[in-house]
C-alpha positions in Angstrom: 59.2 -6.6 -39.1 57.7 -9.8 -38.3 57.0 -10.5 -34.8 58.9 -13.5 -33.1 56.3 -15.6 -31.4 55.9 -19.1 -29.7 52.6 -21.2 -30.4 51.0 -23.0 -27.8 48.4 -25.5 -28.1 46.8 -25.7 -24.3 44.2 -28.4 -24.3 41.8 -28.6 -21.3 38.9 -31.0 -21.0 36.2 -28.6 -22.7 38.4 -25.9 -23.9 41.4 -26.4 -26.5 42.9 -23.3 -27.2 45.9 -21.7 -28.9 47.9 -19.1 -27.9 50.8 -16.9 -29.4 53.3 -15.0 -27.5 55.8 -12.7 -28.3 59.1 -12.7 -26.6 57.7 -10.0 -23.4 55.0 -13.1 -23.2 52.0 -10.9 -24.0 49.2 -12.6 -26.1 49.1 -11.8 -29.3 46.9 -14.0 -31.1 44.6 -16.5 -29.5 42.4 -19.0 -30.9 39.7 -21.5 -28.9 38.0 -24.4 -30.0 35.4 -27.0 -28.3 34.4 -30.5 -29.9 31.6 -32.6 -29.5 32.9 -35.8 -27.7 32.3 -38.9 -29.2 31.9 -42.6 -27.7 34.5 -45.7 -27.2 33.0 -49.0 -27.6 31.4 -49.5 -24.6 28.8 -46.4 -25.2 31.6 -44.3 -22.5 32.1 -41.0 -23.5 35.7 -39.6 -24.7 37.6 -37.3 -26.4 37.1 -36.9 -30.5 40.8 -37.6 -31.1 40.5 -37.0 -35.2 38.7 -33.6 -34.2 41.5 -32.5 -32.3 44.3 -33.8 -34.5 42.8 -31.5 -37.2 42.3 -28.4 -35.2 46.0 -29.0 -34.2 47.0 -28.2 -38.3 44.0 -26.1 -39.0 45.3 -23.6 -36.6 48.6 -24.0 -37.2 48.1 -23.4 -41.4 46.0 -20.5 -40.0 49.2 -19.0 -38.0 51.7 -19.6 -40.6 49.8 -17.9 -43.1 50.1 -14.6 -41.1 52.2 -12.3 -42.4 52.9 -10.3 -39.0 54.3 -13.9 -37.0 57.4 -15.6 -37.3 56.8 -18.9 -35.2 60.2 -19.9 -33.3 58.7 -22.6 -31.5 55.9 -24.8 -30.8 54.6 -26.4 -27.6 51.9 -28.2 -25.8 49.9 -28.7 -22.4 47.4 -30.9 -22.0 45.6 -32.7 -19.4 47.1 -35.9 -17.8 45.6 -39.4 -17.3 45.1 -39.9 -21.1 46.7 -42.3 -23.2 47.0 -42.5 -27.3 48.0 -45.9 -28.4 49.4 -45.7 -31.8 51.2 -47.6 -34.3 54.9 -47.4 -35.9 53.4 -44.8 -37.8 51.9 -42.9 -35.0 48.7 -43.9 -36.3 46.1 -44.0 -33.3 44.8 -48.2 -32.8 42.0 -47.2 -30.1 39.7 -44.1 -28.6 41.2 -42.0 -26.3 39.4 -43.1 -23.5 38.2 -40.8 -20.8 40.0 -41.0 -17.6 37.0 -41.1 -15.4 36.0 -44.5 -17.3 34.9 -46.7 -14.5 37.7 -49.6 -13.9 36.9 -53.1 -13.6 36.6 -54.4 -10.3 38.2 -57.9 -10.7 41.1 -57.0 -12.8 41.8 -54.0 -10.2 42.0 -56.7 -7.7 44.0 -59.2 -9.5 46.4 -56.0 -9.6 47.0 -55.2 -6.1 46.8 -58.7 -5.1 49.8 -59.4 -7.5 51.7 -56.7 -6.8 51.7 -56.3 -2.7 48.6 -54.3 -2.4 47.0 -51.1 -2.5 48.8 -49.5 0.4 52.3 -50.4 -0.8 51.8 -49.7 -4.6 50.4 -46.0 -3.7 53.2 -45.4 -1.5 55.9 -46.6 -3.8 54.3 -44.7 -6.8 53.2 -41.2 -5.0 49.5 -42.4 -6.7 46.3 -42.6 -4.8 44.5 -45.5 -5.8 42.3 -43.7 -8.7 41.3 -46.4 -10.9 41.9 -45.1 -14.5 42.8 -41.8 -13.5 46.1 -44.0 -12.8 46.9 -44.1 -16.7 49.7 -47.1 -15.8 46.2 -49.0 -15.4 44.6 -48.3 -18.3 47.5 -49.6 -20.5 47.5 -52.8 -18.1 43.8 -53.0 -18.6 44.2 -53.0 -22.6 46.9 -56.0 -22.1 44.1 -58.3 -20.4 41.0 -57.0 -21.7 42.5 -56.4 -25.5 45.7 -58.7 -25.8 45.3 -57.8 -29.8 45.4 -54.6 -29.5 48.1 -54.7 -27.1 50.0 -56.4 -29.4 49.6 -53.9 -32.2 50.7 -51.3 -29.9 54.2 -49.4 -30.9 54.1 -46.6 -27.9 51.2 -45.8 -25.6 51.4 -41.8 -25.6 50.2 -39.6 -22.8 48.3 -36.8 -24.9 50.4 -33.8 -24.5 53.3 -36.0 -26.0 51.1 -37.3 -28.7 50.3 -33.7 -29.4 53.8 -33.0 -29.9 54.2 -35.9 -32.2 51.7 -34.7 -34.8 54.0 -31.9 -35.5 57.9 -33.0 -34.6 57.4 -36.8 -36.1 58.9 -38.1 -33.0 57.8 -40.0 -30.2 58.7 -39.5 -26.6 58.1 -39.4 -23.0 58.2 -37.0 -20.7 58.5 -37.0 -16.8 55.7 -34.5 -15.8 53.2 -36.6 -17.3 54.7 -40.1 -16.4 55.1 -38.6 -12.6 51.6 -37.4 -12.3 49.0 -40.5 -10.4 49.9 -42.8 -13.3 51.1 -45.6 -10.9 54.1 -46.0 -13.5 57.1 -44.7 -11.2 59.1 -45.4 -8.7 59.5 -41.9 -6.3 62.1 -44.0 -4.2 64.0 -45.4 -6.9 63.4 -42.9 -9.6 62.9 -45.5 -12.7 59.7 -47.0 -14.0 58.3 -49.3 -11.1 59.2 -53.1 -11.2 55.5 -53.9 -12.1 55.9 -51.8 -15.5 58.9 -54.2 -16.1 57.3 -57.4 -15.0 54.1 -56.9 -16.8 56.1 -55.3 -20.5 54.8 -52.4 -20.2 57.8 -50.4 -20.5 58.2 -51.7 -23.9 55.4 -49.7 -24.6 56.6 -46.7 -23.5 58.4 -44.1 -25.4 61.9 -43.0 -24.2 61.9 -40.3 -22.0 63.2 -37.0 -22.6 63.9 -33.9 -20.7 60.8 -31.5 -20.5 62.7 -28.8 -21.9 64.2 -31.1 -24.9 63.4 -29.3 -28.3 63.1 -31.1 -31.8 62.8 -30.3 -35.6 59.5 -29.7 -37.0 58.1 -32.5 -39.7 55.5 -29.9 -40.4 56.3 -27.6 -43.1 57.4 -23.8 -41.6 60.4 -22.3 -41.4 63.4 -24.0 -39.0 61.2 -24.2 -35.7 61.8 -26.1 -32.9 59.1 -28.2 -31.3 59.0 -29.4 -27.1 58.0 -32.5 -26.0 54.8 -31.0 -24.1 54.2 -30.6 -20.5 51.1 -32.2 -18.2 49.2 -29.1 -17.4 49.3 -28.7 -13.9 52.9 -28.9 -13.9 53.2 -26.6 -16.9 50.9 -23.8 -14.6 53.5 -24.2 -11.7 56.5 -23.0 -14.2 55.7 -19.6 -14.0 55.8 -19.3 -10.0 58.9 -21.3 -10.2 60.9 -18.7 -12.8 59.2 -15.6 -11.0 59.6 -16.7 -6.9 62.8 -18.2 -5.5 61.7 -18.4 -1.7 59.5 -21.7 -0.9 55.9 -21.0 -1.4 52.9 -23.3 -2.2 50.3 -22.7 -4.8 46.9 -23.6 -4.5 45.8 -23.5 -7.9 41.7 -23.4 -7.5 39.2 -24.5 -10.2 37.1 -27.6 -9.9 39.9 -28.9 -7.9 41.5 -26.9 -5.5 45.3 -28.6 -5.8 48.1 -27.5 -3.4 51.5 -27.8 -5.3 54.4 -27.5 -3.1 58.1 -27.8 -5.2 60.1 -27.5 -2.0 58.8 -30.3 0.1 60.8 -33.4 -0.8 59.7 -35.8 2.3 57.8 -38.9 1.2 54.3 -39.1 1.0 53.0 -41.2 4.2 50.1 -43.8 4.3 47.9 -40.4 6.2 48.3 -38.1 3.1 47.7 -41.0 0.6 44.2 -41.5 2.2 43.8 -37.9 2.1 44.3 -37.8 -1.7 47.7 -36.1 -1.9 50.1 -37.4 -4.1 53.4 -35.7 -6.2 53.5 -34.4 -9.5 56.3 -33.9 -11.5 58.3 -31.0 -12.0 59.4 -30.4 -16.2 62.9 -30.6 -14.4 62.5 -34.2 -12.8 62.1 -33.5 -9.6 58.8 -34.2 -7.1 56.3 -32.1 -6.5 54.2 -32.9 -3.4 50.2 -32.0 -3.8 47.2 -32.5 -2.2 43.8 -31.9 -3.7 40.4 -30.7 -2.5 37.1 -30.8 -4.6 36.5 -27.7 -3.0 35.3 -26.0 -6.8 33.0 -28.6 -7.5 31.2 -28.1 -3.9 31.0 -24.5 -4.6 29.4 -24.6 -7.6 26.8 -27.0 -6.0 26.0 -24.9 -2.9 25.6 -21.9 -4.5 23.0 -22.9 -6.7 21.3 -24.6 -3.4 22.0 -20.8 -1.7 20.4 -19.2 -4.8 17.5 -20.9 -5.1 16.6 -20.6 -1.1 17.1 -17.2 -1.0 15.5 -16.2 -4.4 18.7 -14.4 -5.8 21.2 -15.3 -9.0 23.8 -17.5 -8.3 26.0 -15.0 -9.4 25.0 -12.8 -6.7 28.5 -13.8 -4.6 30.7 -12.7 -7.2 31.0 -9.1 -6.4 30.4 -10.0 -2.5 32.5 -8.1 -0.1 34.5 -10.0 3.3 32.2 -9.0 6.1 34.3 -9.4 9.3 31.4 -9.1 11.4 29.2 -11.6 9.6 31.9 -14.0 10.3 32.8 -13.4 13.7 28.7 -13.7 14.1 29.0 -17.1 12.9 31.9 -17.9 14.7 30.1 -17.3 18.0 27.7 -20.1 16.9 27.6 -23.8 17.5 29.6 -25.1 15.2 27.2 -27.3 14.0 28.1 -30.5 11.8 31.6 -31.9 11.3 33.0 -32.5 8.0 32.0 -35.6 5.7 35.7 -36.9 6.4 38.1 -34.7 4.7 36.4 -34.4 1.3 32.9 -32.6 1.8 32.6 -29.8 4.2 29.9 -29.5 6.9 28.1 -27.1 4.9 26.1 -30.1 3.2 24.6 -31.2 5.9 23.8 -27.1 7.3 19.9 -25.9 7.0 19.4 -22.6 5.1 16.9 -21.6 7.5 19.5 -21.2 9.9 20.9 -18.3 7.8 19.2 -14.6 7.9 20.3 -13.4 4.6 22.4 -15.1 1.0 25.3 -12.8 2.2 25.5 -15.1 5.8 24.7 -18.3 4.1 27.3 -17.6 1.2 30.4 -16.6 4.2 29.2 -19.8 6.3 29.8 -21.9 2.9 33.1 -20.5 2.4 34.0 -20.9 6.5 33.2 -24.3 5.7 35.6 -24.8 2.8 38.1 -23.1 4.3 38.3 -25.0 7.4 38.9 -28.4 4.8 41.4 -26.1 2.4 43.5 -25.7 5.4 43.7 -29.3 6.5 44.1 -30.0 2.3 47.3 -27.0 2.1 48.7 -28.1 5.5 49.6 -31.4 4.1 51.4 -30.1 1.2 53.0 -27.8 3.9 54.3 -30.0 6.4 58.0 -30.6 6.7 59.0 -27.8 4.6 60.3 -24.3 5.2 57.3 -22.6 3.1 56.4 -19.2 4.2 54.0 -17.5 1.3 51.0 -19.1 0.0 50.2 -18.0 -4.0 46.2 -18.2 -4.8 45.9 -18.5 -8.7 42.5 -19.1 -10.3 38.9 -18.7 -9.5 39.1 -18.3 -5.7 41.8 -15.7 -6.1 39.3 -13.3 -7.0 37.1 -14.1 -4.1 37.8 -11.3 -1.5 35.7 -13.7 1.5 37.8 -16.8 0.5 40.9 -15.0 0.6 40.4 -13.0 3.7 39.7 -16.1 5.4 42.7 -18.2 4.1 45.2 -15.3 5.5 43.4 -15.4 8.6 43.7 -19.3 8.8 47.4 -19.3 8.3 48.2 -16.2 10.4 52.0 -17.5 10.1 52.0 -17.1 6.6 52.3 -14.2 3.9 49.1 -15.0 1.8 48.6 -13.9 -1.7 46.0 -13.7 -4.6 47.5 -14.1 -7.7 46.6 -13.4 -11.0 48.2 -14.1 -14.5 46.6 -15.0 -17.7 47.0 -18.4 -18.8 49.5 -19.7 -16.4 49.6 -23.3 -18.0 50.4 -22.3 -21.5 53.2 -19.2 -20.1 54.5 -22.2 -18.4 54.6 -24.5 -21.6 56.6 -21.6 -23.2 58.9 -20.9 -20.5 60.0 -24.5 -20.2 61.5 -24.2 -23.8 62.7 -20.2 -23.4 66.0 -20.9 -24.3 65.2 -22.2 -27.6 63.0 -19.7 -29.2 63.6 -16.4 -27.0 67.0 -13.5 -26.8 65.2 -11.5 -24.1 65.8 -12.2 -20.1 63.1 -14.0 -18.7 60.5 -11.4 -17.8 59.9 -9.7 -14.1 56.3 -9.0 -14.3 54.5 -12.7 -15.1 52.8 -12.4 -12.5 50.4 -9.7 -10.2 50.1 -10.2 -6.7 47.8 -8.8 -4.0 48.7 -9.4 -0.4 45.9 -10.6 2.0 47.0 -9.2 6.1 46.1 -11.8 8.5 43.4 -9.9 10.6 40.0 -10.0 12.7 39.1 -6.7 11.2 40.3 -6.8 7.5 38.3 -3.8 6.4 40.9 -2.8 3.9 40.5 -5.7 1.8 37.1 -5.6 1.0 
């Protein structure tokens, strides 16, 4: 008998993955690809859109050829802040411009002068001023720098919705993409911001549908449904929302450590926006307050520095136990340099010759990063009833990070959470009812509790 499955494309900047999940959300098939980046007309690196398109079709052909699977639905999760400009037939008209592409200062200045200034715009759209990372600004740039291209555009689709279109043949917008630091959405009025209408950009944005909507496929196959696609950060939150109903904050750790609080509905303040807070959008349309810290990146850079200084491999920290005596000793020392604003920890300014060993220096690095993490996560928690913190991603496996975090939040229950492929599972859960007759599983996420204690010896 064929196994009923859902196919999920999880498209990151580096890895493009296809998963098949069975009705218990176990991975029964996996395929991964990487593409060489191409360049846009300015010589800036960008996603190879044609390779990505062909990969979706090749992967689906492979899956449909397998006699053991019955694909009941397909959905997509992909990185945000990226627009595909298509004509009436869905043919891309331009490269998939990189969200790190430098934004022209003069045009940016003109925009904010026209629409009331950076602070006012950031506040109403819950979007820090981020240049090309505000995807609405990418479309605004096309209008003024490439008016002929702008005229030809039928729709500007965020990447998850473009991928969905490839299989469904339908062009839609989704709130998780529109609501995430795009500067398109007015969170107070719950509609497109007035500047979007003033510039007639709303005419270039496809109709909005619900994140759990499902459409028939135009791609050959047997009557499966296609989801509209989700922004990856919003998708990764869904398994936690399904599994836990008491208020929580999820710290999703990787290059960025993003604290996501779906239980905080207070408006963003000027201070929070300046500290890199923003709002994501829940797939059912409610705001998710979030704060970001570039801690994973800083950790990677500083681990290289420590390893070089002590003549050790960079991977040495991975199996290092938490040592409360080392922490106590380091706490007794003078505090040393202050963090550089709220973005970079004090460790970058510390002299490694002050430490007796790799272990001591590494504990100091994590202590410094936790000082910043407490501030960042505190911004997402403030004004809500949260009593639990879940940590997933790389730092959830780091005993030193987890113990120090538990000690920094004594009033909270702190858990390391592990689940395979949270983003892909979230995209599958969003359309659960459309393909899966089984109840939602209650064993999606494995938790490990970290108790608050200065002598946390049991957590080694």
